C-alpha positions, 0 to 999 in steps of 0.5 A, a space after each residue: 940411716 934417717 928415713 923420715 920425711 923431714 930428713 929426705 925432703 931437707 936434703 932434696 931442697 938442699 940439693 936443689 939449692 946447690 945445682 941451681 948455684 952450680 955454673 957447669 954441667 960437670 959439677 951438677 953431675 958430680 953433685 947428683 952422683 954425691 947425692 944418689 950415693 946417700 941412697 945406695 945407688 952406684 949407677 944412673 943414666 939419664 936419656 930420652 927413650 929412642 924412637 925409630 932411627 935414634 940410638 940411646 947414645 944420641 940421647 943420653 944427657 949424662 951416663 953413670 952406667 958401668 962402662 961395660 954395661 952400657 957398651 953392651 946395652 948399646 951394641 945389642 940394642 937392649 933398649 928395644 926390648 928392656 921393659 923399663 924404658 918401655 914403661 916409661 911411655 905409659 907412666 908419669 910417676 916414678 917406679 921400681 924397676 920390678 914394677 915394669 910389667 913384662 911377662 916372663 914366659 912370653 917375653 924372655 928378651 925382656 926377662 934377659 935384660 932384667 937378669 943380665 944387669 945383675 952382673 953389673 951390681 944393678 940388682 935393684 933400681 928406680 926409674 923416673 919418667 920425664 915427659 917433654 912436649 913431644 918425646 919421653 925421657 928417663 932418669 934411671 938409678 940402680 944399685 945393690 941394695 939401695 934405700 927405697 922407702 916412700 919418703 925416699 922415693 919422693 925425694 929421688 923424684 924431686 932430685 931427679 927432675 931438677 938434675 935433668 932440668 938443670 942440666 938441659 938448661 945448662 947444655 941448651 945453646 943460647 937462643 934455642 929456647 922454645 916459645 914460652 907458653 906460661 904467663 909471668 904469674 903462672 910460671 911464678 906459681 909453679 916456681 913456688 909450687 916446685 919449692 914445696 909451697 902450698 897454694 895458701 903459702 904462695 898467695 901469701 908471698 905473691 899477694 894473691 888469693 888461695 883460689 887465684 893461685 890454684 886457678 893459675 895452677 890449673 891453667 898451667 896444667 892445661 897449657 902443658 897438657 899434663 895431669 897433676 901438679 908434680 907433672 906440670 912442674 916437672 914439664 915447666 922445668 925441662 922445657 925451660 919455662 921455670 928455673 929455680 
């Protein structure tokens, strides 16, 4: 399998173009399932992390888990002890399931979740946290032996964030979009950043200096209260501030 940065980066951008042209959430989900299949994943879920009084089912945006596992996970409220959604609350970066910290001896319930998932061919996985204004969600991908080198993980991060944002955009009722916080130029700069353009390249496209582009990126980051450019693009996308 080709695992070069150029290959996976190109595939990710082709995928983004395809879902942005997709008119329905069903079509986006179908394209997403085919795309992650190229990496060796056969299961996934996109959902918010439940807090008191909420269930995973209420917060699920798209569900590609094995039906029996999803039913068991909800019935037994395993989200309350699963170390993977717990870790999403503390990081903005994608992480392997094995990187979610927990004490195997002191937290047997957490270890039980990780072990039980293997019964459903969920041996390895990648989780992509998604931080909203006032909540946290995740895109979790599982498989038997998925392809997870550094370049593949970067591509999956892009694929996951854009799929999540596109689905939220398509499912959002008309008139429900929150008040915009970014200026028109800040949103435009972020839109080009999301397409992989450098500050210099964006400046050439928009007729701005590289320094001015960087300033607009910093302003967007300040307004959205994020820690880096990637997180700023993700927040703008899921909140409907930018569309590609």
